[in-house]
C-alpha positions in Angstrom: 6.9 -8.3 18.3 4.2 -9.8 16.1 3.8 -9.5 12.4 1.3 -7.0 11.1 0.1 -5.9 7.7 1.7 -2.9 6.0 0.5 -0.6 3.2 3.7 0.3 1.2 3.3 3.0 -1.4 6.0 3.4 -4.1 6.9 6.4 -6.2 9.7 7.3 -8.6 10.3 11.1 -8.3 12.6 10.9 -11.4 9.7 10.0 -13.7 7.5 12.6 -15.4 4.7 14.1 -13.3 1.6 12.0 -13.6 3.7 8.9 -14.0 5.5 8.8 -10.7 3.2 6.4 -8.8 4.5 2.8 -9.1 1.9 1.1 -7.0 1.2 -0.3 -3.5 2.2 -3.5 -1.8 0.2 -4.8 1.1 2.5 -7.2 3.0 3.2 -8.6 6.4 6.2 -7.4 8.5 7.2 -6.8 12.1 7.9 -3.2 11.2 8.3 -0.9 8.2 11.8 -2.1 7.3 10.8 -5.7 7.6 7.8 -5.2 5.3 9.9 -3.5 2.6 12.4 -6.4 2.8 9.6 -8.9 2.5 8.4 -7.1 -0.6 11.9 -7.3 -2.1 12.1 -11.0 -1.2 8.7 -11.7 -2.8 9.8 -9.8 -6.0 7.0 -7.3 -5.7 8.9 -4.2 -4.7 9.1 -2.0 -7.9 11.9 0.2 -6.5 11.7 4.0 -6.2 10.9 5.7 -2.9 8.6 4.1 -0.4 6.3 5.3 2.4 4.3 2.9 4.5 1.9 2.5 7.4 0.7 -0.4 9.4 -2.9 -1.4 8.7 -5.0 -1.9 11.9 -6.3 -5.4 12.1 -9.9 -4.3 12.6 -10.0 -2.7 9.1 -7.6 -5.0 7.2 -10.2 -6.8 5.3 -12.1 -3.7 4.2 -8.8 -1.8 3.4 -6.9 -4.6 1.7 -8.9 -7.7 0.9 -6.8 -10.9 0.3 -6.8 -10.4 -3.5 -4.7 -7.3 -3.0 -2.1 -8.7 -0.7 1.5 -9.9 -1.4 1.6 -8.4 -4.9 2.1 -5.0 -6.6 -1.2 -3.3 -7.0 -1.2 -0.5 -9.5 -3.3 2.7 -9.8 -6.6 1.4 -11.3 -7.0 -1.2 -8.6 -6.0 1.3 -5.9 -8.8 3.6 -6.9 -11.2 0.6 -6.8 -10.1 0.0 -3.2 -10.7 3.7 -2.4 -14.1 3.8 -4.0 -15.2 0.7 -2.0 -13.9 2.3 1.2 -15.9 5.4 0.6 -19.1 3.3 0.3 -18.4 1.5 3.6 -19.2 3.0 7.0 -15.9 3.9 8.6 -14.6 1.8 11.5 -11.3 3.7 11.5 -9.9 6.2 9.1 -7.3 5.0 6.6 -6.4 7.6 4.1 -5.9 6.5 0.5 -4.5 9.6 -1.1 -2.4 10.4 -4.1 0.7 12.3 -3.1 2.3 14.9 -5.3 6.0 14.2 -5.4 8.1 17.2 -6.1 
């Protein structure tokens, strides 16, 4: 199996509401578990709970340009990515949404 790019979103449900989002890491991995491990090995996994999805190759550059890869990207930059995506004509749908963690 080849290595793809993964969007990993981290939250800490133990933190106060409005402060639970820890950030996103865009990193390569053969699957979700491998991508999470790669984030740990690179020292960019902030802990907490993680959800992720593989980013299709055809939208990788628009969804996560190189400057956002292999590091922890926090809220202000995430919103910058989302705003840029809204201006671009969609080639495929990738949802950049804030999740409410109960």
